[in-house]
DORODO-963074 format. One line per field, with one value per residue: x, y, z of N, C-alpha, C, CB in turn; residue in one letter. Coordinates in steps of 0.2 Angstrom, whole numbers, m for minus. Atoms other than C-alpha are relative to their C-alpha. Glycine has a CB too. Layout:
N
n_xx c(X,...)
n_yy c(Y,...)
n_zz c(Z,...)
ca_xx c(X,...)
ca_yy c(Y,...)
ca_zz c(Z,...)
c_xx c(X,...)
c_yy c(Y,...)
c_zz c(Z,...)
cb_xx c(X,...)
cb_yy c(Y,...)
cb_zz c(Z,...)
residuo c(A,...)
//
This chain:
283
n_xx c(3,7,3,1,5,7,1,2,5,6,1,2,7,0,m1,m7,0,m1,m8,m5,3,m2,m7,m2,1,m5,m6,1,0,m7,m3,2,m1,m7,0,3,m5,m6,1,1,m7,m3,3,m2,m6,3,4,m4,m4,4,3,7,5,1,5,m1,0,m7,m4,0,m5,m7,m2,m1,m7,m7,m1,1,6,5,3,7,2,4,m5,m2,5,2,m5,0,4,m2,m5,1,m4,4,m2,2,5,m2,6,2,m4,5,m2,2,m1,5,m2,6,m2,3,5,m4,m1,6,0,1,4,m4,1,m3,6,m3,m1,m7,m2,m2,m5,m6,m5,m1,5,2,m4,2,m5,3,m5,0,m4,m4,m3,m6,m3,m1,7,0,4,m1,6,m2,4,m2,5,0,3,5,0,m6,m1,m6,m1,m4,m2,1,m4,0,m1,1,4,5,1,2,m6,0,4,m4,m6,3,2,m6,m2,5,m2,m7,3,5,m2,m1,4,7,7,5,6,m4,4,m2,5,m2,7,0,m4,m2,m5,4,5,m4,0,m6,m1,5,m3,m6,2,3,m6,m3,3,4,6,m1,6,m1,4,6,m2,0,1,m7,1,0,m8,m2,m8,m4,1,m3,m8,m2,0,m5,m7,m1,m1,m7,m7,m1,m1,m1,m7,m5,m1,1,3,m4,0,6,2,m4,5,5,m3,0,6,4,m3,2,7,2,m4,m2,6,5,7,4,3,m4,m2,m6,m5,m2,3,m5,1,6,1,m3,4,5,m2,m2,6)
n_yy c(7,1,0,6,4,m3,1,8,3,m1,5,6,m1,1,m5,m2,2,7,3,0,4,7,0,1,7,5,0,4,6,3,2,7,6,2,4,7,4,1,4,6,3,4,5,5,4,5,5,5,5,6,3,m1,4,m4,m5,m7,0,2,m5,m4,3,m1,m6,m1,2,m3,m5,m3,m4,3,m5,2,5,m1,m3,6,2,m5,0,7,0,m6,3,6,5,4,7,6,4,8,3,7,6,4,7,2,7,3,6,3,3,8,1,0,m7,m2,m7,m3,m6,m7,m3,m6,m3,m6,m5,m2,m8,1,m6,3,3,6,4,3,1,3,3,3,2,m1,3,m5,3,m2,2,7,3,3,m3,0,m2,m5,0,m4,m1,m6,m3,m5,m7,m3,1,3,7,3,6,1,4,1,6,2,5,m2,5,m2,m2,m7,m4,2,m4,m6,0,0,m7,m5,2,m4,m7,m1,4,m4,m6,2,m3,5,1,0,3,1,0,2,3,7,3,7,1,m2,4,6,2,m2,m6,m2,2,m4,m7,1,0,m7,m5,m5,1,0,m2,1,m4,5,2,m5,m8,m3,m6,1,0,m5,m4,5,0,m6,0,4,m4,m6,3,1,m5,m3,5,3,6,4,0,4,5,6,m2,m3,m7,m1,m1,m7,m5,0,m2,m7,m3,0,m4,m7,0,1,m6,m6,m2,m2,2,m6,1,1,m8,m1,3,7,5,2,m6,0,4,m3,m5,3,4,m6,m4)
n_zz c(m2,m2,7,4,m5,1,7,2,m3,3,6,m2,m2,m7,m4,m4,m6,2,3,m5,m5,4,m1,m6,m1,3,m3,m6,3,1,m7,m3,4,m1,m7,1,4,m6,m5,4,1,m6,0,4,m2,m5,3,4,m4,m2,7,1,m4,m6,1,m3,m6,m1,1,m6,m6,3,m1,m6,m3,4,m1,m8,0,5,5,0,4,5,6,3,4,5,5,3,5,4,3,1,m3,m5,m2,4,m4,1,1,m4,0,2,m1,m8,0,m2,m2,m4,m6,m2,m6,m7,m1,m4,0,m6,2,1,m6,1,2,2,m5,1,m3,m7,m2,m3,4,m3,m2,5,7,6,4,8,4,7,4,3,6,3,6,2,m1,m7,m5,m7,m4,m7,m6,m5,m6,0,m5,2,m3,2,9,2,3,m6,1,7,2,8,2,6,m1,m4,m5,m7,m2,0,m6,m6,m1,m1,m6,m5,0,m3,m7,m2,m1,m6,m4,m8,1,3,m3,m3,5,7,7,7,5,7,3,m2,5,m2,m5,m7,m3,m1,m7,m4,0,m5,m7,m2,m1,m6,m5,0,m4,4,2,7,3,7,5,3,6,5,m1,m2,m5,m7,m2,5,0,2,8,2,0,5,6,0,1,7,3,m1,0,7,m1,7,3,m4,4,m3,m7,m3,1,m3,m7,m2,1,m5,m6,1,1,m7,m4,2,m2,m7,m2,4,3,m4,2,m2,m5,m6,m2,5,m2,4,m5,m6,m4,m3,m6,m6,m3,m3,m7,m6,m2)
ca_xx c(340,324,318,323,314,299,300,302,289,276,281,280,263,269,269,287,283,278,295,304,294,298,317,318,309,320,334,328,323,341,347,335,339,358,354,344,357,371,360,355,374,377,362,366,383,375,363,376,386,371,368,352,345,341,325,322,321,338,345,339,349,365,364,362,378,389,384,381,364,348,340,321,315,301,315,323,308,305,323,322,307,313,329,322,332,322,325,326,310,313,301,291,300,289,298,290,295,281,286,274,276,274,261,275,276,266,260,259,247,251,255,264,248,258,262,278,278,289,300,310,326,328,310,303,312,308,316,314,324,328,336,350,354,372,384,384,366,370,359,361,351,351,343,341,334,329,325,308,311,328,327,344,350,355,359,362,368,372,371,372,360,342,345,339,357,354,341,351,366,355,348,365,370,354,358,375,367,354,365,364,351,336,319,307,294,306,297,302,291,291,280,275,289,296,311,299,287,301,299,318,318,303,311,327,317,308,324,331,317,307,289,287,274,270,261,244,246,250,249,267,261,261,281,281,297,307,300,305,323,325,319,330,345,343,342,358,370,376,373,372,390,396,403,403,398,413,412,394,397,410,396,383,395,399,381,375,389,384,366,366,381,381,364,353,334,321,310,323,325,338,349,358,349,364,363,345,346,359,347,332,342,348,331)
ca_yy c(650,653,660,645,634,644,643,624,621,631,620,605,612,609,621,628,623,604,603,609,597,582,587,587,570,562,566,558,543,541,541,527,517,518,513,499,493,494,484,471,468,464,453,444,440,431,423,416,409,399,394,402,391,405,416,432,427,418,433,444,433,434,452,455,445,451,468,471,479,471,477,477,461,469,478,462,455,470,470,451,454,470,461,444,434,420,405,389,380,360,349,336,320,308,292,284,267,255,240,227,221,202,197,198,217,228,246,258,272,291,297,312,318,332,341,348,365,357,368,354,348,330,325,321,314,311,298,292,285,292,288,297,292,293,292,276,272,267,271,275,277,290,287,301,306,324,334,342,356,361,355,348,331,321,305,299,285,282,265,256,244,245,230,232,237,255,260,249,259,275,270,267,285,292,282,290,307,305,295,303,316,306,314,305,307,304,299,293,296,288,281,263,258,239,244,253,240,226,217,219,238,240,231,241,257,251,246,263,272,279,279,274,283,281,292,285,275,285,302,310,326,317,316,333,342,325,326,344,342,329,340,355,343,337,354,359,344,340,322,317,322,309,294,282,281,287,304,304,302,317,328,322,324,342,346,340,350,366,362,359,373,386,387,399,396,410,401,397,416,416,404,387,371,368,387,385,370,378,393,382,372,389,397)
ca_zz c(404,412,395,387,400,398,379,378,391,380,365,375,382,400,415,421,438,432,423,439,450,437,438,456,457,444,453,469,458,452,470,475,459,463,482,476,464,478,489,475,472,490,491,476,482,496,486,474,489,493,474,474,487,500,502,509,526,525,517,531,544,532,530,548,552,538,539,558,554,547,531,531,526,515,505,503,496,485,478,474,464,456,451,448,459,469,479,470,473,476,468,477,480,470,477,493,497,501,510,516,534,540,552,566,563,573,571,586,588,583,600,593,584,575,591,583,592,607,618,626,619,620,622,605,589,572,561,543,529,511,497,487,469,465,450,441,444,463,477,494,509,524,541,552,569,571,587,586,598,591,572,575,566,582,574,556,546,527,519,504,509,517,528,547,551,546,558,572,570,569,586,594,589,596,613,613,611,625,635,655,648,642,645,656,641,627,610,594,579,562,548,547,536,537,548,562,563,564,581,586,582,593,607,606,605,622,630,626,636,622,619,600,590,571,557,551,536,520,529,527,536,552,550,540,548,544,526,525,531,518,505,509,511,493,487,495,494,476,480,461,459,471,462,477,495,501,493,497,516,516,507,520,535,529,526,544,552,542,545,564,567,554,546,554,554,555,566,579,583,569,577,571,579,590,597,599,610,621,622,627,640,648,648)
c_xx c(m7,m5,0,m4,m5,m2,m1,m6,m7,1,m1,m8,0,2,9,1,m1,6,5,m2,3,8,3,m2,4,6,0,0,6,3,m2,2,7,0,m3,4,5,m2,m1,7,2,m4,0,6,m1,m4,3,4,m4,m3,m8,m5,m1,m6,1,2,9,5,1,5,7,1,2,7,5,0,m1,m6,m5,m2,m6,m2,m6,4,3,m4,m1,6,0,m5,1,6,0,4,m4,4,m2,m5,1,m7,m2,3,m6,1,m2,0,m5,2,m6,2,m3,m5,4,1,m6,0,m2,m4,4,m1,2,m6,2,0,7,2,3,5,4,4,0,m7,m4,3,m4,5,m3,7,m1,5,4,3,6,2,1,m6,m1,m5,1,m6,2,m6,1,m5,1,m4,m5,1,5,1,7,m1,5,5,m1,4,0,2,m1,m6,m7,m2,m1,6,1,m3,3,5,m2,m2,7,2,m4,1,5,m2,m4,3,1,m5,m7,m7,m4,m5,3,m5,4,m5,2,m5,0,4,2,3,m4,m4,4,m1,7,1,m5,2,6,m2,m2,5,4,m4,m5,m6,0,m8,0,m7,m6,2,m2,m1,8,m1,1,8,3,7,6,0,4,7,3,1,5,6,2,1,7,6,m1,1,2,7,3,0,1,m2,4,0,m7,0,4,m4,m5,3,1,m7,m2,5,m2,m7,m2,5,0,m6,m5,m7,m4,m4,2,3,6,6,1,m4,4,m1,m6,m1,4,m5,m7,2,1,m6,m3)
c_yy c(m1,1,m6,m6,1,m3,m8,m3,2,m5,m6,1,m4,7,0,m4,m8,m3,0,m7,m7,0,m2,m8,m5,m1,m5,m8,m4,m2,m7,m5,m3,m3,m7,m5,m2,m5,m7,m4,m4,m6,m5,m4,m5,m6,m5,m4,m6,m5,1,m4,3,5,6,0,m3,6,6,m2,1,7,3,m1,2,9,5,3,m4,4,m2,m6,0,3,m5,m3,3,m1,m7,0,5,m3,m7,m6,m4,m6,m5,m4,m8,m1,m5,m6,m5,m8,m1,m7,m4,m6,m4,m4,m7,2,2,8,3,9,3,6,8,4,7,5,7,5,2,6,m3,4,m4,m3,m8,m4,m4,m1,m3,m4,m3,m1,3,m2,5,m5,3,m1,m7,m4,m3,5,m1,1,4,m1,6,1,9,2,5,7,4,0,m4,m8,m3,m6,m1,m6,m2,m7,m1,m5,2,m6,4,5,7,3,m3,5,8,1,1,7,5,m2,3,7,1,m3,6,5,m2,3,m5,m2,m1,m5,0,m2,m2,m2,m7,m5,m7,1,3,m4,m7,0,2,8,3,m1,4,7,0,0,7,5,3,m2,0,2,0,4,m6,m2,4,7,2,7,m2,m1,7,3,m5,0,7,1,m4,4,6,m3,m3,5,2,m4,m3,m8,m4,m1,m5,m6,m7,2,4,8,2,2,6,6,0,3,8,3,0,6,7,1,1,7,7,3,2,0,6,m1,m3,7,1,m2,m6,m4,m1,6,0,m5,3,6,m2,m3,6,6,m3)
c_zz c(0,m6,m4,2,m2,m7,m2,3,m3,m5,2,3,7,4,3,7,0,m1,6,5,m3,1,6,2,m3,3,7,m2,m3,6,2,m5,2,7,m2,m4,5,5,m3,m1,6,2,m4,1,4,m3,m6,4,2,m7,m1,5,7,m2,3,8,3,m2,5,5,m2,0,7,3,m4,0,6,0,m5,m5,0,m4,m6,m6,m3,m5,m7,m6,m4,m6,m5,m6,m3,1,5,2,m4,3,m1,m2,4,m1,m2,3,8,m1,4,1,4,6,1,5,6,1,2,0,6,m1,0,6,m1,m2,m4,4,m2,4,8,2,4,m3,2,1,m6,m6,m5,m4,m7,m4,m7,m4,m5,m7,m2,m6,m2,1,7,3,6,5,7,5,4,6,1,7,m2,2,m3,m8,m1,m1,6,m2,m7,m3,m7,m2,m7,m2,6,5,8,3,0,5,7,2,2,8,5,1,4,8,1,1,6,6,8,m1,m3,4,2,m4,m6,m4,m5,m5,m6,m3,1,m4,3,7,6,2,2,8,4,0,6,6,1,2,8,5,1,4,m4,m1,m9,m3,m8,m3,m2,m7,m7,1,1,4,7,2,m5,0,m3,m7,m2,1,m6,m7,m1,m1,m7,m4,1,m1,m7,0,m7,m2,3,m4,5,8,5,0,2,8,1,m2,6,8,0,1,7,4,m1,1,8,3,m2,m3,5,m2,3,6,7,3,m3,3,m4,6,7,6,4,5,6,3,4,7,5,2,7)
cb_xx c(3,m1,3,5,1,0,6,6,0,0,6,5,m5,6,m5,1,m5,m4,4,0,m8,m2,2,m3,m6,1,2,m8,m4,3,m1,m9,m1,4,m5,m6,3,1,m6,m2,4,0,m6,1,4,m3,m5,5,3,m6,1,m2,4,7,m7,m8,m5,1,m1,m7,m2,1,m5,m4,0,m1,m4,5,1,m6,4,m3,m3,m6,6,2,m6,0,7,m3,m8,3,6,m1,6,m7,m2,5,m8,3,1,m6,4,0,8,m8,7,m5,6,m4,m2,7,m3,8,3,0,m3,7,m5,m3,5,5,m5,m3,m2,m1,m7,2,m3,m1,8,4,m5,m5,5,m2,3,m5,1,0,m4,7,m4,4,5,4,m2,8,m6,6,m4,1,0,1,4,m4,5,m7,1,6,m1,5,2,m5,m3,0,m1,4,m4,6,5,m6,7,m1,5,m3,m8,3,5,m6,m5,6,0,m10,0,6,m3,m6,7,7,4,1,m4,m2,m5,8,m7,4,m3,6,m1,m7,6,4,6,m3,m6,8,m1,6,m2,m7,2,5,m7,m4,5,1,5,3,m5,2,m1,m1,4,m8,m3,m4,m5,6,m7,m3,3,m5,2,m2,m8,m3,2,m3,m7,0,0,m6,m5,0,m1,5,m5,m5,3,m1,6,7,m3,7,1,m4,3,7,m3,m2,7,3,m6,1,7,1,m4,3,6,5,m1,0,m3,m5,m3,6,2,1,m1,9,m2,9,1,m6,4,7,m2,m2,7,7,m6)
cb_yy c(m2,5,4,m2,1,7,2,m6,2,7,0,m3,m4,m5,m2,9,4,m1,6,8,0,0,6,4,m2,1,7,2,1,6,5,m1,2,7,5,1,4,6,3,3,6,5,2,3,4,3,3,4,3,2,m9,m2,m7,4,m3,4,m5,m6,3,m1,m8,m3,4,m3,m9,m2,2,7,7,m3,m1,6,m5,5,5,m3,0,8,1,m7,1,7,2,0,2,m2,m2,m5,3,m4,m3,m1,m2,0,m1,2,m1,1,0,m5,4,m5,m7,m4,3,m4,2,1,1,4,m4,0,2,2,m2,1,6,m7,6,m3,4,0,3,3,m4,5,m6,7,m8,6,m5,3,1,m1,3,m3,m5,0,m1,5,m7,8,m7,7,m4,3,2,m3,0,m2,7,1,1,m2,m6,7,m6,5,m3,m3,m6,1,m6,m6,m4,3,m1,m6,1,1,m6,m6,3,m2,m7,0,2,m4,m4,4,5,m8,5,2,6,m4,4,m4,6,m6,1,m3,4,m4,4,6,m1,m1,m7,m3,2,m3,m7,1,2,m7,m5,3,5,0,5,m8,9,m9,3,5,m7,m3,2,1,3,m7,m8,5,2,m6,0,6,m4,m6,3,4,m7,m4,5,3,m6,3,m3,4,6,m2,1,m4,m6,m2,1,m5,m5,0,m1,m7,m4,2,m3,m9,m1,2,m7,m8,m2,0,m6,7,m7,3,m4,m5,1,6,0,m1,m7,0,6,0,m7,4,4,m6,m4,6,m1)
cb_zz c(5,4,m3,m2,7,0,m4,3,7,m3,m4,5,m5,1,6,2,4,m6,m6,4,0,m8,m2,5,m2,m6,2,5,m4,m3,5,0,m8,0,6,m5,m6,6,4,m8,m2,7,0,m6,2,6,m4,m5,7,4,0,m6,2,3,2,m1,2,m5,m6,2,1,m7,m2,3,1,m9,m4,2,m1,2,m8,m2,4,2,2,4,3,3,2,5,4,5,4,m6,3,m3,7,m2,m2,8,m6,0,8,m7,m1,3,3,m4,5,m4,4,3,2,1,m6,9,m6,4,6,m7,5,m5,6,m5,8,m7,1,1,4,4,1,6,4,m2,1,m3,5,m4,1,0,m4,4,m6,4,0,5,m5,4,m1,2,1,m2,4,m3,8,m5,6,3,7,3,m4,7,m8,7,3,m4,3,m4,4,m2,2,m4,m1,6,m3,m6,0,m1,m7,m5,3,m1,m8,m2,1,m5,m5,m1,m3,3,m4,0,m5,6,1,0,m1,0,1,0,m7,m1,m2,m5,m2,m1,m4,m3,1,m4,m8,m1,0,m6,m5,0,m2,m6,4,m6,4,m4,4,m2,m6,m1,m1,m5,6,m8,m1,1,m2,1,10,4,m2,3,8,m1,m1,8,5,m2,2,6,7,m4,4,m5,1,7,m5,0,4,m2,m9,m2,4,m4,m6,1,2,m9,m6,5,m1,m6,m2,4,0,m4,m4,2,3,m7,m1,0,9,m2,7,0,m3,m2,m3,m5,m3,m2,m5,m5,1,m3,m6)
residuo c(M,K,N,M,V,R,Y,L,C,E,V,A,K,V,S,P,S,G,Y,Y,K,W,L,R,S,S,G,K,Q,A,L,R,E,E,S,D,Y,Q,D,Y,V,F,L,K,E,I,Y,D,Q,F,N,G,K,I,G,Y,R,G,L,Y,M,E,V,A,E,K,A,G,Q,P,M,N,H,K,K,I,L,R,L,M,R,K,F,H,F,F,A,K,V,R,R,A,N,P,Y,R,T,L,T,K,A,T,E,A,H,R,Q,V,P,N,H,L,N,R,Q,F,N,Q,K,E,P,G,K,V,F,L,T,D,I,T,Y,L,Q,I,G,G,G,K,T,A,Y,L,S,C,V,K,D,V,A,T,R,E,I,V,A,Y,E,L,S,A,S,L,R,M,E,I,V,Y,R,T,L,R,K,L,E,D,F,T,R,N,R,L,H,P,E,A,M,I,H,S,D,Q,G,F,H,Y,T,H,P,E,Y,Q,S,Q,V,K,R,M,G,F,L,Q,S,M,S,R,K,G,N,C,L,D,N,A,P,M,E,S,F,F,G,H,M,K,D,E,V,P,Y,K,Q,A,T,N,I,G,E,L,K,Q,M,I,D,D,Y,M,D,H,Y,N,N,T,R,K,Q,W,T,L,K,R,M,T,P,A,A,Y,R,S,H,L,I,A,A)
//
């Protein structure tokens, strides 16, 4: 056999030592390929559970929970590139509602000034309204309030109308959430939309004990975490499949519960928003 190998090496014009080195390395390579494929199958199963709307950080957290031990995030990223499965990137939302306020409406300063790195739950809240186009050409509107420190959605209201009642109901839910635990420096930040410059809205915010803050005109980055939440939510909720407000409400309720209580976030020490709130309070 050795003579045959030597003969074939001479024919191929390679050294026997080089041949044996290649043989050993090819065996190791085969083992690496098999290991990579097994890990890929495991990752792809999780990826498919999230309908492709999960990146390497999300996969890292899910693997750690499901397998009981983490997989190196660099390896996850390498396998995603190798086997060509990536998080589905959302497109920028081109829709911006521009409403002209009356003379009675009043803008307030940007007290928040993009200070999004808050560590106290219940101190700074963001709020905004987004639209959701559902079946039959119908449009629904979702008003939300987000705690900046925990990223938790603490109040939300779904409506088929953009009347002022959508923000009043949202405020009532926020008031219920903050009852008996309102931070002495509580602030609520929004854009300069019609609802938030309305005298009655501003009166209610003041009565509740909140300092009101507003983004600069036309500057969506001043309320970026709220915009980001809406973007992710629209990626993850199949809202266009809803045929009426009732079906959409069920989708939104399910998503809010998932987002607050089961969806871990990398920047929250890999906790859910609700768990992170408990963590901050206990700290």
